[in-house]
C-alpha positions in Angstrom: 123.4 7.9 27.8 119.9 8.9 28.8 117.5 6.3 30.1 115.2 6.7 27.1 118.0 6.1 24.7 119.1 2.9 26.6 115.5 1.8 26.7 115.2 2.2 22.9 118.4 0.2 22.5 117.1 -2.5 24.7 113.8 -2.8 22.8 115.7 -2.9 19.5 117.9 -5.7 21.0 114.9 -7.9 21.7 113.6 -6.7 25.1 109.8 -6.7 24.9 108.5 -7.3 28.4 108.4 -5.5 31.8 106.0 -6.7 34.5 102.6 -7.3 33.0 103.4 -5.1 30.0 104.3 -6.1 26.5 106.3 -3.7 24.4 106.7 -3.6 20.6 107.9 -1.1 18.0 105.2 0.3 15.8 105.0 -1.3 12.4 105.5 2.1 10.8 108.8 2.4 12.6 107.8 5.5 14.6 107.3 4.9 18.3 106.0 2.0 20.3 102.9 0.2 21.3 102.4 -1.3 24.8 99.6 -3.5 26.1 98.8 -6.0 28.9 100.8 -9.3 28.3 97.5 -11.3 28.2 96.2 -9.1 25.4 99.1 -9.6 23.0 97.2 -12.0 20.8 94.0 -10.0 20.6 92.8 -8.1 17.6 93.5 -4.4 17.8 89.8 -3.8 17.3 89.2 -5.5 20.6 91.3 -3.1 22.6 90.8 0.5 23.8 93.4 2.5 21.9 94.9 5.5 23.7 97.8 7.8 22.9 100.5 9.4 25.0 102.2 8.6 28.3 99.6 10.5 30.4 97.1 7.7 29.8 99.4 5.2 31.6 98.7 6.8 35.0 95.0 6.3 34.6 95.4 2.7 33.4 97.8 1.8 36.2 95.9 3.4 39.1 92.9 0.9 39.5 92.7 -2.9 39.4 90.0 -4.7 37.4 88.1 -5.3 40.7 88.1 -1.6 41.4 90.6 -1.5 44.2 93.4 1.1 44.3 96.8 -0.3 43.3 98.7 1.2 46.2 101.9 -0.6 45.1 102.7 -0.7 41.4 104.4 -4.1 41.8 100.9 -5.7 42.2 100.0 -8.4 39.8 96.7 -6.7 39.2 97.2 -4.6 36.1 93.9 -4.1 34.2 93.5 -5.5 30.7 91.8 -4.3 27.5 93.9 -1.4 26.3 96.6 -0.5 23.8 98.8 2.6 24.4 100.5 4.3 21.5 103.7 6.1 22.3 105.5 8.2 19.7 109.1 8.2 21.0 111.5 6.5 23.4 111.0 9.4 25.8 107.2 8.8 25.8 107.9 5.1 26.3 110.0 5.8 29.3 107.4 8.2 30.8 104.7 5.6 30.4 106.7 2.8 31.9 107.6 5.0 34.8 103.9 5.5 35.4 103.3 1.8 35.4 106.5 0.8 37.2 108.2 3.9 38.7 111.9 4.0 37.9 112.0 0.3 37.0 114.0 0.8 33.8 116.4 3.2 35.4 116.9 0.8 38.3 117.7 -2.0 35.9 120.2 0.1 34.0 121.8 1.2 37.3 122.1 -2.5 38.3 123.8 -3.3 35.0 126.2 -0.5 35.6 127.0 -1.6 39.1 125.7 1.6 40.7 122.4 0.5 42.2 122.2 1.2 45.9 120.3 -1.2 48.1 118.9 -0.4 51.5 118.6 -3.4 53.8 115.6 -3.8 56.0 117.1 -2.9 59.4 118.4 0.4 58.0 114.9 1.1 56.6 113.1 0.2 59.8 115.5 2.1 62.0 114.7 5.3 60.1 111.0 5.1 60.9 109.5 7.7 63.2 106.1 8.5 64.7 103.6 5.7 64.7 105.9 3.5 62.5 108.8 3.6 65.0 107.4 0.4 66.5 108.5 -1.4 63.3 112.1 -1.1 64.5 111.4 -3.7 67.2 110.4 -6.5 64.8 112.4 -9.6 65.5 114.5 -11.3 62.8 112.2 -14.3 62.8 109.2 -12.0 62.5 110.8 -10.2 59.6 111.6 -13.4 57.8 108.0 -14.6 58.2 106.7 -11.2 57.0 108.6 -11.4 53.8 106.9 -14.7 53.0 103.5 -13.3 54.0 103.6 -10.0 52.2 106.1 -10.3 49.3 106.4 -12.3 46.1 104.0 -13.3 43.4 102.0 -15.4 45.8 100.9 -12.2 47.3 100.6 -10.3 44.1 104.0 -8.5 44.2 106.2 -9.3 41.2 109.4 -7.5 42.2 112.8 -9.2 42.8 113.9 -8.5 46.3 117.5 -7.2 46.4 117.7 -6.3 50.1 118.5 -8.5 53.1 117.6 -8.2 56.8 121.0 -6.5 57.2 124.3 -6.6 55.5 125.2 -10.0 56.9 121.7 -11.7 57.2 120.1 -12.8 54.0 116.5 -13.6 53.5 115.4 -17.2 54.1 114.7 -19.3 51.0 111.1 -18.9 49.8 109.0 -18.1 46.8 109.3 -14.4 47.6 113.1 -14.4 48.0 113.6 -16.5 44.9 111.4 -14.6 42.5 113.4 -12.9 39.7 111.1 -10.0 38.9 110.0 -11.3 35.5 106.4 -12.3 35.0 105.6 -15.4 33.0 107.6 -18.2 31.3 109.7 -16.2 28.8 113.3 -15.8 27.9 114.6 -13.8 30.8 116.9 -11.9 28.5 113.9 -10.5 26.8 112.5 -8.8 29.9 113.3 -5.9 32.2 113.0 -7.3 35.7 111.2 -5.3 38.4 113.6 -4.7 41.2 112.9 -4.0 44.8 115.9 -2.1 46.3 114.3 -1.4 49.6 111.2 -2.5 51.6 108.1 -0.6 50.4 105.8 1.5 52.6 103.3 -1.4 52.7 105.9 -3.7 54.1 106.9 -1.1 56.8 103.2 -0.8 57.8 102.9 -4.5 58.1 106.1 -4.6 60.1 104.6 -2.2 62.6 101.6 -4.4 63.0 103.7 -7.6 63.4 106.0 -5.9 65.9 103.1 -4.8 68.1 101.7 -8.3 67.9 105.0 -9.7 69.0 105.0 -7.3 72.0 101.7 -8.6 73.2 102.6 -12.3 73.3 
């Protein structure tokens, strides 16, 4: 079954949240409306109405303070808009712009086919200026997870990877976070999943490794 079809089934079954986005079927029964979760209770007249998945890329690119959202897992999605989507395919395309492949990763996890890359495997593949990240100590890596990841640092993805196949992450807000924003029924949300360390984390690992080398 295609991702769009499974997404439509999930919404019909009560799923109405992903990250900072609220999802609801349109009242006319054709398509969907999505908005920022903090705008759900606002009058439609107070929101900027847009149509089609292409608008999602514009909305998701910049935070309210004007900075570029270099990772889409940031807890910085701008408010004040309502996006109308006319099919499940358009809904998937829009959600992929906000949270790339998030729905597909969730379905893959449900099917037991989601592949996870542990941190050492990720760092050992780095070349060029980022090759220094390979030398980061286990202790440094554990600290870095707590300094870079999790909602306390604006990333709202559930970390699935470990340091390596036998070394789990230490208990922290970052390692415990389940990928669902807000106090809602977890069955009504698509969690944001982190299957491998992001490029931002790798860049910070390089800095941390070089700092360790100078001590």
